[in-house]
N, C-alpha and C positions, 0 to 999 in steps of 0.2 A: 503493499500500499504506499504512496505517496501523500504526506501530509504538509503543506505550506502553510507554516506558523507565525503569523504577525509579522508577514514581510512590509519594510519600507524601504523605498532606494531616494537618493536624492543625488540631482547634477546642480552642482553651485548654490545648494541652500535650497533648490526648488524641486517640491516632492513628484517623484513621476509616479510612485506608489504609496500608499498609506494603510499599513495594517492590514495587510492582503492575509486571508486565511481560506484553506480550503482543502478539502484530499479527495482523493481518487482512491478506488477501492478496485481489489480486484476482481475481474470481470463486468467492469463497468466502464461505460463512455461517459466521459464530463465534459459539457460543451463551455468555451472561455469565450465569449463574444462582448463586445465593445465596439465605440465608434475609433476612428483614426486618433492617436496622442491620448488612450486612455490608459494604458499601462500594461495592456497585452504584451508585448514585446519584452519590456522589460522584466517581466514574469516569466515567461519564456528563458528569456537568458538567465536566469538566477535559477531555475528549476534544473536547466543543463549544465550549470555549473559555469556557465560562458562570463557569468558577471558575478560579484559577492554582494549580498545586499548588506547596508546602513545596520538595518536593525532586523531582527527575526532569526527564522530558520528554516532549511528546507529536509524534512526525514524522509527516509524511504528504509522501507521493514524494520522503522523503529529506530534508525541511525540516522544523525545529522550526516549528510552527503560530504561535507568537509571533511569529514575525520578521514575517508578513504574515496577521494574524488574519482579515481582510477577504476576503483572497483564498480562504481555507483555508475558511471560512464560503459561499463561493462553489460551493465544489467539494462539500461536502455536503448531503444530506436527513435530516432529523430529524422521527421522531414523538414525543411526549413522553409520559408515562406520562398526563399530566393535559391531558383536552382545553381548553386555554384559548386560546377565540378570540375574538374581535371580535363579540358576539352580534346585536349591532344588523345587520350585513351580512349579504347573502344568502351562500348557499354559491360562487355565481361571484364576488360582488364579493370575498368574500375570496381567493379563489385570484387573481384581479386585483390585488389589492393586493398578494400576496406576489409576481406576475411582476414588478410595476412596480420593488418592492424588489430584485428580483434584475437589474435592468436589461434586462429583457426585452424585445422587439418588440410593441407593442401587440395588432397583428391574431395575431400568434401567441399570446400570452396565451389572445387569446377561443377561438381554435381548439383548443389543445391543453387549456383548463380545461374548457370546452363537453364535448370527449369525454372526459376523464376523468372527470367527474360521472354522463355518462351511461354510461360503462362499471362505475362501483359504485353502479348503480341510483339515481343522485340528478339523473336528468335533470329530472322533473318539480317537483321542490324547487329547483331551482339559485335563480329568483327569491324564493324563500322566506327569512325571517331566520333567522338558524341558531339564535336562540333558543326558535324551534318545534321545532328539530331532537333526536331522539332521541341518547342517549350513543352510540350505534353508528354513527350517521348523522354526528354531530360527528368521531369517527374516521376516518370516509371521507373527509371533507375534509379532515383532516389528511396522510392518507395522500396523498392527489391533490397535496394543497402539498409535499410530500416529492418527488414525482416529476417536477413540473412542468419542473422546469430539467435535469433529465436529468442528475443529480449522479454521480459517480465512487462517492462512499462513501454510504451508506445506514446509518442510526443508529436502530434500532425498538428503543423503549422499551414494551415491554408493549403491542403495538398489536394484539392480539387482544381487548382491554378492551373492551367492549360491542358487539362485532360477535357477528352470528347465525352459525349454523351456516354456512349456504351462503356468507356472507362469509368466514369463518374459512376455510373449504376454498379461495375465492379466492386469500387472500392467500397462504396455505402453494405454491399454483401459482405466485403473483406474485414470490416468492421464490425460486422455482429459476428461472424466467425471466430474476430480475435478476442472479444469479450466473453463468446462461449469457451473458449480455450483456457478463461482466466484472464486474459492480459487484461492491465491497467491500461487504460487509452485517455490521454489529454488531449480535447479536439478545439484549436483554436480556426473559428471561421468566420468570414462575416456573412456566407450564404446561410442564414437562417431558415429559410426551408428544409435544408440538409440535416441541420443542428436540431430542428425539431422533429424530424424524421427518427435520425439515429441514438440521441442522447439521452440517456437515463436520468441524467441532470444537467442544468443550465446555469450559468454564474456567469451574471451580468456588473461589469467593471466599467465605469465612467470617473476621469479626473481622476484617477489611481484609488480609487476607493470600490469595492463591491458595494453593489446596489443590491442585487437580491442572488440566491441558492437555491433553485428548488427544480422539481420534475418540469418540464414544459406544460404539460396539461395542468399543475397546479398553479405554476403563474400565471396562465391564460385565466383559469378560475377565479383567481385573487384579484386580477385586474379588471375581471368581465370585459375581456376584447376575445376577439374571435381567433387572432393568430398571434405568433412569438413576435413576427414583423412589429405588429400593431403594441404588443407589450414592451418590445425594445424601445421603439418610436418614444413611449411614454415613460418611462422608467429614465430614460437618458436624456428626456426634456429634447429631442432633436427639433428641427425646426419644420415649420409647413412646406414640405419638398415643393407641392402644388403650385405655393405662392411664389416662392424662390424659382421655379420653373418659367411662369409666365412673365417675371419680371425677367429673366436672362432674355429671353425671347422678344419682350419689349427693347430691352439694351441693344440686340440684334438690329433693329427696325429702328433703330435712329439715325436720321439724313443732316441732320444740322444741330450746332452746339448752340 
């Protein structure tokens, strides 16, 4: 289980997140949503050990991740929001590199990497340099890399970015299968429709603070609104997008000062 306990992070005295706490239990998919600049990325960087908080701690299976950061990193898989990969490598070579860094046996890496790439529709591209891949193909390589070592915890940051309809549907089904296998999953996304469909709980963050933490259906009932998008808009006090859209069109039509 992952436990985020009273995290705070400040940059030059300005708080990016304040007193952020939540848990991700084994076998559960927890959505983490918020507007741009809400503190999602800061939280993810702390959870993955890339950033150290000013206050608070992250526990995994009851231990502070900072006590054994290398051991903790070996237990989770991470798909970042941006697909930063070594573009001169092929998809297979990239997974082999990841497997070696994970300390996996060579023949096992080759077997699992080849099968993962095949299942994700990249078999014919496995020897081609990643520089030739589309954004969605790179995303599928990153998903393969996150699954390669069979981690206990998975952190997906906007994992549907660039994926086509079929791949996105496959990924949603994969999430359910991973949860059924007892994986703890933290799912960060702007696609609220998907969050509503796949997540057991949804955490809403805005301006660095947690505003809600409940199952999607409970949030809708409490707010007496029909869908998660409406709940989200009300919780974070989003602007009236239709009014703004009309004003944008009006500005486009201005011909004289």
